[in-house]
C-alpha positions in Angstrom: -15.3 30.0 -30.1 -13.2 27.4 -28.3 -15.9 26.9 -25.7 -18.6 26.7 -28.4 -16.7 23.9 -30.1 -16.4 22.0 -26.8 -20.1 22.4 -26.1 -21.0 21.1 -29.6 -18.7 18.1 -29.3 -19.2 17.3 -25.6 -15.5 17.6 -24.8 -14.5 18.8 -21.5 -12.8 22.1 -20.8 -9.0 22.0 -20.4 -7.3 24.1 -17.7 -3.9 25.7 -18.1 -1.3 24.6 -15.5 2.1 26.2 -14.5 5.5 24.7 -14.9 5.6 23.7 -11.3 2.4 21.5 -11.7 4.3 18.2 -12.2 6.1 18.6 -8.9 2.8 19.4 -7.1 1.3 16.1 -8.6 4.3 14.2 -7.3 4.0 15.7 -3.9 0.2 15.1 -3.7 0.8 11.5 -4.9 3.3 10.9 -2.1 0.6 11.8 0.4 -1.9 9.6 -1.3 0.6 6.7 -1.2 1.1 7.2 2.5 -2.8 7.0 3.0 -3.2 3.9 1.0 0.3 2.5 1.1 -0.5 -1.2 1.7 -2.6 -2.0 -1.3 -0.6 0.3 -3.6 2.7 -1.3 -2.3 1.4 -4.8 -2.9 0.4 -4.1 -6.4 3.7 -2.2 -7.0 5.7 -5.1 -5.7 3.9 -7.5 -8.0 4.8 -5.3 -11.0 8.4 -5.0 -9.9 8.9 -8.7 -9.3 7.4 -9.7 -12.8 9.6 -7.0 -14.5 12.7 -8.1 -12.6 12.3 -11.8 -13.5 11.4 -11.0 -17.1 14.5 -8.8 -17.5 16.7 -11.4 -15.8 15.4 -14.2 -18.1 16.2 -12.2 -21.1 19.7 -11.4 -19.9 20.4 -15.0 -18.9 19.1 -16.1 -22.4 21.7 -13.8 -24.0 19.1 -11.6 -25.4 20.5 -8.3 -24.1 19.1 -6.3 -27.1 15.5 -7.5 -26.3 16.0 -6.7 -22.6 16.8 -3.1 -23.5 13.9 -2.9 -26.0 11.4 -4.3 -23.6 12.7 -2.0 -20.9 12.1 1.1 -23.1 8.7 -0.4 -24.1 7.4 -0.2 -20.5 6.5 3.4 -21.4 3.9 2.0 -23.8 2.2 -0.5 -21.6 2.6 1.2 -18.3 -0.6 3.5 -18.6 -2.8 0.4 -18.8 -1.1 -1.3 -15.9 -1.6 1.8 -13.8 -5.5 1.7 -14.1 -5.7 0.3 -10.5 -3.7 3.4 -9.3 -6.0 5.8 -11.1 -8.9 4.1 -9.3 -7.1 4.4 -6.1 -6.6 8.2 -6.7 -10.3 8.5 -7.7 -11.4 6.8 -4.4 -9.0 8.9 -2.3 -10.3 12.0 -3.9 -13.9 11.0 -3.0 -12.8 10.4 0.6 -12.7 6.6 0.3 -10.0 4.4 1.2 -9.1 1.9 -1.6 -8.7 -1.8 -1.0 -6.4 -4.2 -2.8 -9.3 -5.8 -4.6 -10.6 -2.4 -5.9 -7.1 -1.8 -7.3 -6.6 -5.1 -8.8 -10.1 -5.4 -10.3 -11.1 -2.0 -11.6 -14.8 -2.6 -12.7 -15.0 0.8 -14.6 -12.0 -0.3 -16.7 -13.8 -3.5 -18.0 -15.3 -2.0 -21.2 -14.6 -1.7 -24.8 -13.2 1.8 -24.9 -10.4 0.8 -22.5 -9.8 -2.3 -24.6 -9.5 -0.1 -27.7 -6.9 2.2 -26.1 -5.0 -0.9 -24.9 -4.9 -2.4 -28.3 -3.6 0.9 -29.8 -0.9 0.9 -27.2 0.0 -2.7 -28.1 0.2 -1.8 -31.8 2.5 1.3 -31.0 4.6 -1.1 -28.9 5.0 -3.6 -31.7 5.8 -0.8 -34.1 8.5 0.5 -31.6 10.1 -3.0 -31.4 10.3 -3.3 -35.2 11.8 0.2 -35.5 14.3 -0.6 -32.8 15.4 -3.8 -34.7 15.8 -1.7 -37.9 17.9 0.9 -36.2 20.0 -1.9 -34.5 20.3 -3.9 -37.8 21.5 -0.8 -39.7 24.1 -0.1 -37.1 25.9 -3.4 -37.1 26.3 -6.7 -39.1 26.6 -8.9 -36.0 24.3 -9.9 -33.1 25.6 -8.9 -29.6 24.0 -11.5 -27.4 25.5 -10.8 -24.0 25.2 -7.6 -22.0 28.9 -7.0 -22.0 29.1 -7.3 -25.8 26.1 -5.0 -26.3 27.4 -2.3 -23.9 30.8 -2.3 -25.4 29.3 -2.0 -28.9 27.1 0.8 -27.8 29.6 2.9 -25.9 32.9 2.1 -27.6 32.2 2.2 -31.3 31.1 4.8 -33.9 28.4 2.5 -35.1 27.1 2.1 -31.5 27.0 5.9 -30.9 25.0 6.2 -34.2 22.6 3.5 -32.9 22.1 5.3 -29.6 21.5 8.6 -31.2 19.1 7.3 -33.9 17.3 5.1 -31.3 17.0 8.0 -28.9 15.5 10.2 -31.5 13.1 7.7 -33.0 12.1 6.3 -29.6 11.7 9.7 -28.1 9.4 10.9 -30.9 7.2 7.7 -30.6 7.3 7.8 -26.7 6.2 11.4 -26.6 3.5 10.8 -29.1 2.2 7.9 -27.1 2.4 10.1 -23.9 0.2 12.7 -25.6 -2.3 10.1 -26.5 -2.6 8.5 -23.0 -1.6 11.1 -20.3 -5.2 12.2 -19.9 -7.2 9.6 -21.9 -6.2 6.5 -19.7 -7.5 8.0 -16.4 -10.4 9.7 -18.1 -11.7 6.4 -19.4 -12.6 5.4 -15.8 -15.5 7.9 -16.3 -18.2 5.7 -18.0 -19.6 8.8 -19.9 -16.3 9.2 -21.9 -15.5 7.1 -25.0 -12.0 6.4 -26.4 -12.2 9.1 -29.1 -13.2 11.8 -26.7 -10.5 10.8 -24.3 -7.7 10.7 -26.8 -8.7 14.1 -28.3 -8.9 15.6 -24.9 -5.5 14.1 -24.0 -3.8 15.5 -27.2 -5.5 18.9 -26.6 -4.2 19.0 -23.1 -0.7 18.5 -24.2 -1.1 21.1 -26.9 -2.5 23.6 -24.4 0.2 22.9 -21.8 3.1 21.8 -23.7 6.0 22.9 -21.5 4.5 21.6 -18.2 3.6 18.2 -19.8 6.9 18.0 -21.6 8.5 18.3 -18.1 6.0 15.7 -16.7 7.0 13.3 -19.5 10.7 13.9 -18.6 10.1 13.2 -15.0 8.2 10.1 -15.7 11.1 8.9 -18.0 13.7 9.7 -15.5 12.0 7.8 -12.7 11.5 4.8 -15.0 15.2 4.9 -16.0 16.2 4.9 -12.3 13.9 2.0 -11.7 15.5 0.1 -14.6 18.9 0.8 -13.1 17.7 -1.1 -10.0 16.6 -4.1 -12.1 13.1 -2.6 -11.9 12.9 -3.4 -8.1 12.3 0.4 -7.5 9.1 0.0 -9.5 7.5 -1.3 -6.2 7.4 2.4 -5.1 7.9 4.3 -8.2 5.0 2.8 -10.2 2.3 3.4 -7.6 3.7 7.0 -7.1 3.5 7.8 -10.8 0.1 6.2 -11.2 -1.4 8.3 -8.3 0.3 11.3 -9.7 -1.1 10.7 -13.1 -4.6 10.7 -11.7 -3.9 14.1 -10.1 -2.5 15.4 -13.4 -5.7 14.4 -15.1 -7.8 16.1 -12.4 -5.8 19.2 -12.7 -5.9 19.4 -16.5 -9.5 18.4 -17.2 -12.7 19.9 -15.7 -15.5 17.4 -15.0 
């Protein structure tokens, strides 16, 4: 019955993967990174430098809350920024060696369906920032402008603890829902035969069919991004290409052509 539905709708078949699959994707991506380290590293450094100066500018401007909000929001825009690494993974799989120009300018990503997915992620990101403001506003009557004030409020007061718990729950739900929408759809849209609706449905179905492995994959992505944030995003120079290449491998492992 399931195969008949897929045949009628044109959706690809989804494979089942084991709980060890995310670690295999990361290991394979590490080998891919070694093969095409120069273009991947250049692009990764560019992402890291922009993220670093943006975070520093917000901190210096006494906008500590927005620095935290934008840091968490990286989850929502990261899949679109990683299009170049999906293309690098696709070329490596085909036996080609990606160049810097092929990573920076992905021709197959210049179409409406990719733009629609990007707009959806931007909308979710704006929704997340509004919800973060509401959680913060309901937790305190004052604005904590400096990093020291904000950290002291979050860690040393009951209201701060409530904010962290509520923010983690709300942000976690939105982040995982976003992950389910894009974990397969973003790399799948490099295939010109796929439209945004087929890609998103396939992505959600992949998560439903492999919930535990992909929940672990989402946790590993979040953990690596948190580690990168702790280094003022400088670790993104390596972490972001690594995750992008691993995401392509995840897509290829989950979805049959």
